[in-house]
RODO-2510 file (C-alpha; in nm, 4 decimals, decimal comma):
residues 343
     n   res          X          Y          Z
     1     x     0,0000     0,0000     0,0000
     2     x     0,2615     0,2543     0,1064
     3     x     0,4733     0,1887    -0,2023
     4     x     0,2073     0,3882    -0,3861
     5     x     0,2696     0,6836    -0,1515
     6     x     0,6446     0,7512    -0,1726
     7     x     0,6129     1,0799     0,0182
     8     x     0,4606     0,8996     0,3154
     9     x     0,7897     0,7365     0,4116
    10     x     0,8806     0,3811     0,5065
    11     x     0,6374     0,1903     0,7298
    12     x     0,7339     0,1302     1,0925
    13     x     0,4170     0,0063     1,2663
    14     x     0,0549    -0,0692     1,1768
    15     x    -0,1928    -0,0861     1,4646
    16     x    -0,5593    -0,1823     1,4196
    17     x    -0,8174     0,0524     1,5727
    18     x    -1,1144    -0,0899     1,7604
    19     x    -1,3664     0,1883     1,6946
    20     x    -1,6113     0,1757     1,4070
    21     x    -1,8665    -0,0887     1,3128
    22     x    -1,8668    -0,0946     0,9324
    23     x    -1,5047    -0,0554     0,8169
    24     x    -1,1546    -0,1302     0,9434
    25     x    -0,9006     0,1357     1,0353
    26     x    -0,5306     0,1321     1,1222
    27     x    -0,2811     0,3789     1,2663
    28     x     0,0258     0,3570     1,0459
    29     x     0,3537     0,5061     1,1670
    30     x     0,6238     0,5752     0,9093
    31     x     0,9620     0,7416     0,8953
    32     x     0,7812     1,0639     0,8052
    33     x     0,4863     1,0695     1,0418
    34     x     0,1564     0,9006     1,1240
    35     x    -0,1404     0,8189     0,9014
    36     x    -0,4864     0,6686     0,9206
    37     x    -0,5307     0,3771     0,6793
    38     x    -0,8944     0,3050     0,6021
    39     x    -1,0077    -0,0305     0,4690
    40     x    -1,3502     0,0210     0,3106
    41     x    -1,5562    -0,2907     0,3789
    42     x    -1,9202    -0,1820     0,3751
    43     x    -2,0707    -0,3050     0,0488
    44     x    -2,3160    -0,0158     0,0236
    45     x    -2,0448     0,2523     0,0368
    46     x    -1,7193     0,0745    -0,0446
    47     x    -1,7120     0,0980    -0,4249
    48     x    -1,4488     0,3155    -0,5884
    49     x    -1,6849     0,5757    -0,7367
    50     x    -1,8612     0,6345    -0,4032
    51     x    -1,5326     0,6694    -0,2170
    52     x    -1,3957     0,9136    -0,4774
    53     x    -1,7077     1,1265    -0,4361
    54     x    -1,6468     1,1384    -0,0605
    55     x    -1,2849     1,2350    -0,1179
    56     x    -1,3704     1,5171    -0,3575
    57     x    -1,6275     1,6503    -0,1125
    58     x    -1,3812     1,6658     0,1770
    59     x    -1,1133     1,8253    -0,0388
    60     x    -1,3557     2,0989    -0,1419
    61     x    -1,4937     2,1450     0,2087
    62     x    -1,1416     2,1949     0,3391
    63     x    -1,1004     2,4837     0,0974
    64     x    -1,4053     2,6433     0,2644
    65     x    -1,2511     2,6098     0,6089
    66     x    -1,4564     2,3132     0,7285
    67     x    -1,2392     2,0937     0,9577
    68     x    -1,1924     1,7677     0,7666
    69     x    -0,9089     1,5253     0,6909
    70     x    -0,8988     1,4730     0,3123
    71     x    -0,7080     1,1722     0,1776
    72     x    -0,3412     1,1739     0,0890
    73     x    -0,2745     1,1594    -0,2860
    74     x    -0,0530     0,8817    -0,4237
    75     x     0,2289     0,9275    -0,6739
    76     x    -0,0218     0,9570    -0,9599
    77     x    -0,2618     1,1927    -0,7828
    78     x    -0,5114     0,9207    -0,6938
    79     x    -0,6735     0,8728    -0,3531
    80     x    -0,8163     0,5185    -0,3716
    81     x    -0,6023     0,2048    -0,3824
    82     x    -0,7517    -0,1306    -0,4804
    83     x    -0,5814    -0,4437    -0,3478
    84     x    -0,7420    -0,7857    -0,3748
    85     x    -1,0724    -0,6347    -0,4809
    86     x    -1,0932    -0,4116    -0,1728
    87     x    -1,0538    -0,0346    -0,1561
    88     x    -0,8185     0,1511     0,0756
    89     x    -0,7410     0,5163     0,1398
    90     x    -0,4664     0,6901     0,3342
    91     x    -0,5472     0,9967     0,5439
    92     x    -0,3315     1,2180     0,7627
    93     x    -0,3453     1,1161     1,1268
    94     x    -0,5298     1,3776     1,3320
    95     x    -0,4603     1,3826     1,7046
    96     x    -0,7703     1,4527     1,9087
    97     x    -1,0422     1,3175     2,1340
    98     x    -1,4064     1,2270     2,0842
    99     x    -1,6495     1,4194     2,3021
   100     x    -2,0063     1,3186     2,3806
   101     x    -2,2612     1,5814     2,4731
   102     x    -2,2000     1,5341     2,8459
   103     x    -1,8445     1,6591     2,7880
   104     x    -1,9553     1,9680     2,5950
   105     x    -2,0340     2,3021     2,7562
   106     x    -2,3280     2,5106     2,6407
   107     x    -2,0871     2,7187     2,4322
   108     x    -1,9408     2,4060     2,2751
   109     x    -2,2905     2,2713     2,2070
   110     x    -2,3690     2,5939     2,0265
   111     x    -2,0501     2,5620     1,8242
   112     x    -2,1361     2,2027     1,7337
   113     x    -2,4685     2,3139     1,5866
   114     x    -2,2946     2,5891     1,3916
   115     x    -2,0425     2,3354     1,2633
   116     x    -2,3110     2,1043     1,1261
   117     x    -2,4826     2,4040     0,9694
   118     x    -2,1532     2,4923     0,8007
   119     x    -2,1244     2,1348     0,6735
   120     x    -2,4695     2,1509     0,5145
   121     x    -2,4207     2,4912     0,3544
   122     x    -2,0704     2,3941     0,2448
   123     x    -2,1907     2,0732     0,0827
   124     x    -2,4561     2,2721    -0,0995
   125     x    -2,1768     2,4794    -0,2511
   126     x    -1,9289     2,2065    -0,3381
   127     x    -2,1487     1,9176    -0,4522
   128     x    -2,3226     2,1063    -0,7333
   129     x    -2,5711     1,8930    -0,9258
   130     x    -2,7816     1,6817    -0,6934
   131     x    -2,8132     1,9236    -0,4035
   132     x    -3,1748     1,9820    -0,3176
   133     x    -3,3015     1,7312    -0,5733
   134     x    -3,4360     1,4857    -0,3204
   135     x    -3,2508     1,2052    -0,4996
   136     x    -3,1319     0,9333    -0,2667
   137     x    -2,7601     0,8903    -0,3248
   138     x    -2,6793     0,6186    -0,0807
   139     x    -2,7066     0,7834     0,2598
   140     x    -2,8746     0,5350     0,4843
   141     x    -2,8848     0,4164     0,8387
   142     x    -2,6114     0,5524     1,0580
   143     x    -2,5527     0,2086     1,1921
   144     x    -2,2064     0,2984     1,3064
   145     x    -2,3544     0,4962     1,5900
   146     x    -2,7031     0,3695     1,6206
   147     x    -2,8426     0,6677     1,4428
   148     x    -3,1271     0,4674     1,2970
   149     x    -3,1255     0,7042     1,0026
   150     x    -3,3335     0,6520     0,6930
   151     x    -3,2854     0,7777     0,3411
   152     x    -3,5592     1,0371     0,3602
   153     x    -3,8377     0,8432     0,1876
   154     x    -4,1549     0,6924     0,3354
   155     x    -4,1797     0,6929     0,7128
   156     x    -4,1924     0,3549     0,8883
   157     x    -4,5197     0,1646     0,8606
   158     x    -4,6409     0,0561     1,2065
   159     x    -4,7943    -0,2609     1,0610
   160     x    -4,4460    -0,3705     0,9539
   161     x    -4,3075    -0,2715     1,2922
   162     x    -4,5667    -0,4821     1,4753
   163     x    -4,4590    -0,7830     1,2693
   164     x    -4,0935    -0,7140     1,3496
   165     x    -4,1732    -0,6810     1,7195
   166     x    -4,3400    -1,0241     1,7161
   167     x    -4,0363    -1,1715     1,5418
   168     x    -3,7939    -1,0172     1,7897
   169     x    -4,0070    -1,1161     2,0877
   170     x    -3,9952    -1,4774     1,9735
   171     x    -3,6171    -1,4499     1,9449
   172     x    -3,5734    -1,3014     2,2928
   173     x    -3,7974    -1,5633     2,4526
   174     x    -3,6227    -1,8547     2,2847
   175     x    -3,2735    -1,7629     2,4101
   176     x    -3,1188    -2,0219     2,6377
   177     x    -2,9865    -1,9287     2,8789
   178     x    -3,1567    -1,5868     2,8951
   179     x    -2,9566    -1,2968     3,0322
   180     x    -3,0376    -0,9461     3,1544
   181     x    -3,0170    -0,8088     2,8001
   182     x    -3,2837    -1,0535     2,6814
   183     x    -3,5077    -0,9516     2,9726
   184     x    -3,4650    -0,5820     2,8941
   185     x    -3,5222    -0,6412     2,5235
   186     x    -3,8503    -0,8215     2,5907
   187     x    -3,9641    -0,5437     2,8244
   188     x    -3,8820    -0,2699     2,5731
   189     x    -4,0467    -0,4566     2,2841
   190     x    -4,3733    -0,4959     2,4762
   191     x    -4,3548    -0,1347     2,5911
   192     x    -4,2899    -0,0102     2,2383
   193     x    -4,5772    -0,2122     2,0963
   194     x    -4,8115    -0,0406     2,3421
   195     x    -4,6750     0,3036     2,2496
   196     x    -4,7180     0,2336     1,8798
   197     x    -5,0758     0,1197     1,9343
   198     x    -5,1434     0,4473     2,1145
   199     x    -4,9732     0,6700     1,8557
   200     x    -5,0234     0,4837     1,5266
   201     x    -5,2307     0,7729     1,3913
   202     x    -4,9328     1,0098     1,4228
   203     x    -4,7324     0,8566     1,1378
   204     x    -4,5750     1,1556     0,9579
   205     x    -4,6288     1,2253     0,5867
   206     x    -4,3495     1,1699     0,3374
   207     x    -4,0895     1,4499     0,3438
   208     x    -4,1013     1,7384     0,0986
   209     x    -3,8157     1,8064    -0,1416
   210     x    -3,7135     2,1702    -0,0798
   211     x    -3,5425     2,1009     0,2546
   212     x    -3,3464     1,8100     0,1107
   213     x    -2,9764     1,8378     0,0309
   214     x    -2,6342     1,6859     0,0780
   215     x    -2,5546     1,5719     0,4323
   216     x    -2,2675     1,4000     0,6122
   217     x    -2,4990     1,1085     0,6858
   218     x    -2,3423     0,9862     1,0107
   219     x    -2,2685     1,2893     1,2292
   220     x    -2,2072     1,1623     1,5827
   221     x    -1,9408     1,1779     1,8577
   222     x    -1,7134     0,9103     1,7124
   223     x    -1,6937     1,1055     1,3863
   224     x    -1,5932     1,4424     1,5349
   225     x    -1,2448     1,4936     1,6785
   226     x    -1,1684     1,7640     1,9335
   227     x    -0,8390     1,9177     2,0368
   228     x    -0,9077     2,0979     2,3598
   229     x    -1,2359     2,2835     2,3196
   230     x    -1,2218     2,2985     1,9407
   231     x    -1,3409     2,0479     1,6776
   232     x    -1,0454     1,9774     1,4482
   233     x    -1,1788     1,7098     1,2128
   234     x    -1,5067     1,5601     1,0953
   235     x    -1,4375     1,1990     1,0014
   236     x    -1,6012     0,9101     0,8151
   237     x    -1,7921     1,0456     0,5159
   238     x    -1,9115     0,7005     0,4054
   239     x    -2,2788     0,7987     0,4321
   240     x    -2,2472     1,1216     0,2356
   241     x    -2,5698     1,1570     0,0405
   242     x    -2,8907     1,3494    -0,0163
   243     x    -3,1412     1,3551     0,2698
   244     x    -3,3631     1,6023     0,4547
   245     x    -3,0989     1,8228     0,6170
   246     x    -3,2914     1,9081     0,9334
   247     x    -3,3394     1,5389     1,0080
   248     x    -2,9625     1,4941     1,0222
   249     x    -2,9467     1,7864     1,2645
   250     x    -3,2063     1,6217     1,4897
   251     x    -3,0495     1,2753     1,4699
   252     x    -2,7073     1,4135     1,5552
   253     x    -2,8390     1,6005     1,8582
   254     x    -3,0230     1,2917     1,9801
   255     x    -2,6977     1,0923     1,9681
   256     x    -2,4729     1,3615     2,1156
   257     x    -2,7006     1,4710     2,3972
   258     x    -2,8675     1,1495     2,5139
   259     x    -2,7944     1,0588     2,8750
   260     x    -2,7457     0,7009     3,0004
   261     x    -3,1010     0,6992     3,1410
   262     x    -3,2401     0,7842     2,7958
   263     x    -3,3170     1,1540     2,8517
   264     x    -3,1887     1,4425     2,6393
   265     x    -2,9961     1,7362     2,7839
   266     x    -3,2496     1,9846     2,6529
   267     x    -3,0523     2,2955     2,7476
   268     x    -2,7645     2,1860     2,5281
   269     x    -3,0032     2,0729     2,2562
   270     x    -3,1561     2,4215     2,2535
   271     x    -2,8158     2,5927     2,2171
   272     x    -2,7091     2,3480     1,9464
   273     x    -3,0349     2,3824     1,7514
   274     x    -3,0370     2,7621     1,7599
   275     x    -2,6845     2,7717     1,6216
   276     x    -2,7693     2,5143     1,3559
   277     x    -3,0780     2,7022     1,2394
   278     x    -2,8815     3,0244     1,2144
   279     x    -2,5884     2,8667     1,0262
   280     x    -2,8007     2,6540     0,7921
   281     x    -3,0786     2,9073     0,7364
   282     x    -3,3338     2,6543     0,8597
   283     x    -3,6681     2,7677     1,0004
   284     x    -3,8435     2,6514     1,3144
   285     x    -4,1155     2,4787     1,1130
   286     x    -3,8528     2,2748     0,9259
   287     x    -3,6981     2,1619     1,2546
   288     x    -4,0395     2,0822     1,4035
   289     x    -4,1217     1,8541     1,1094
   290     x    -3,7805     1,6881     1,1416
   291     x    -3,8307     1,6310     1,5144
   292     x    -4,1603     1,4567     1,4429
   293     x    -4,0142     1,2359     1,1714
   294     x    -3,7091     1,1341     1,3756
   295     x    -3,9263     1,0683     1,6823
   296     x    -4,1452     0,8395     1,4732
   297     x    -3,8380     0,6784     1,3227
   298     x    -3,7005     0,6036     1,6689
   299     x    -4,0341     0,4705     1,7877
   300     x    -4,0250     0,2138     1,5059
   301     x    -3,6528     0,1377     1,5098
   302     x    -3,4975    -0,1829     1,6451
   303     x    -3,1678    -0,1971     1,4573
   304     x    -2,9672    -0,3009     1,7654
   305     x    -3,1990    -0,5951     1,8360
   306     x    -3,1926    -0,6949     1,4696
   307     x    -2,8137    -0,7028     1,4827
   308     x    -2,8160    -0,9158     1,7971
   309     x    -3,0970    -1,1593     1,7228
   310     x    -3,0995    -1,1759     1,3423
   311     x    -2,7301    -1,1283     1,2623
   312     x    -2,5803    -1,2614     1,5868
   313     x    -2,3779    -0,9386     1,6074
   314     x    -2,3534    -0,7944     1,9577
   315     x    -2,1211    -0,5010     1,8971
   316     x    -2,4004    -0,2468     1,9398
   317     x    -2,5518    -0,4064     2,2523
   318     x    -2,4033    -0,1446     2,4912
   319     x    -2,6045     0,1281     2,3155
   320     x    -2,9389    -0,0420     2,3699
   321     x    -3,0316     0,0670     2,7265
   322     x    -3,0086     0,4403     2,6502
   323     x    -3,1454     0,4156     2,2954
   324     x    -3,4484     0,2097     2,3963
   325     x    -3,5254     0,4296     2,6970
   326     x    -3,5005     0,7431     2,4825
   327     x    -3,7943     0,6462     2,2610
   328     x    -4,0161     0,6144     2,5695
   329     x    -3,8969     0,9361     2,7335
   330     x    -3,9195     1,1308     2,4053
   331     x    -4,2817     1,0216     2,3572
   332     x    -4,3681     1,1418     2,7067
   333     x    -4,1740     1,4704     2,6683
   334     x    -4,2607     1,5279     2,3020
   335     x    -4,3602     1,8950     2,3374
   336     x    -4,0526     1,9843     2,5422
   337     x    -3,8216     1,8196     2,2893
   338     x    -3,9858     1,9991     1,9981
   339     x    -3,9594     2,3314     2,1800
   340     x    -3,5882     2,2737     2,2450
   341     x    -3,5260     2,2360     1,8719
   342     x    -3,7512     2,5220     1,7621
   343     x    -3,7506     2,7789     2,0454
***
């Protein structure tokens, strides 16, 4: 790999990183510095054309002053290397820390909202054709962080969700031996079924096109690096695509500012949302509609249980207690949450 990047130096060490659910990453030390080597594994985003689009976007965003880490160019000016049918990219190593909402002050929460607003307005400038068209370009569920994101089309059908709940309930009850996770999963599934029965008539309409544009697609704490109080790099642009912009703003806030008990830090949400609306030029009505759609999305979403019981993949299990409690709390505090995003 590094033979294609003569300016990167000779390799010294290559250490696998344990963060990230969809792709593999490595910290590569060379005689000339440190780099992040990304092995693109996700079939939905790992083809060469999709990766090149991500690379071009970050290169252009950097020229606008958005903190990103564009790929290193090889000796021929390319940024994607194919080895054994898989795609790789080399990025500069950026020192920094990930910060969840609990570690952000009100001022930092405000800055985070402004940063996402700058991403959306910047993408509108640099992506050209496609922005605002409402065309789905591959942005999907933010599975890497449990975002539960959708591609901005039809909202979840509760009839389908009821069927999924029955399927997952059967899976939880058949586990032998059962553990505390299985008990909690069964409790939350029954609880969610009751909530859906009570609120089935609140299914939101399909989104309109005008508020749709290019988004990062997976904006959450593991994809933002901080150095001190300042964000220095937005990482992992695999889910770059066209979606309702305000929905990304709501999803990101829900991930950043959820507490372990499943409540949102509404004071920080309010600061973040005000800054986002100002930076992105988004109105309160747009955010209110996004809050409703993401609430409904969360009420119908069981991606963590599907991973565990259908795919036998438990990597996301630690997220389940807070994520599952949030849907219940959000339903109870619906008006307060909407006001935090729109007030």
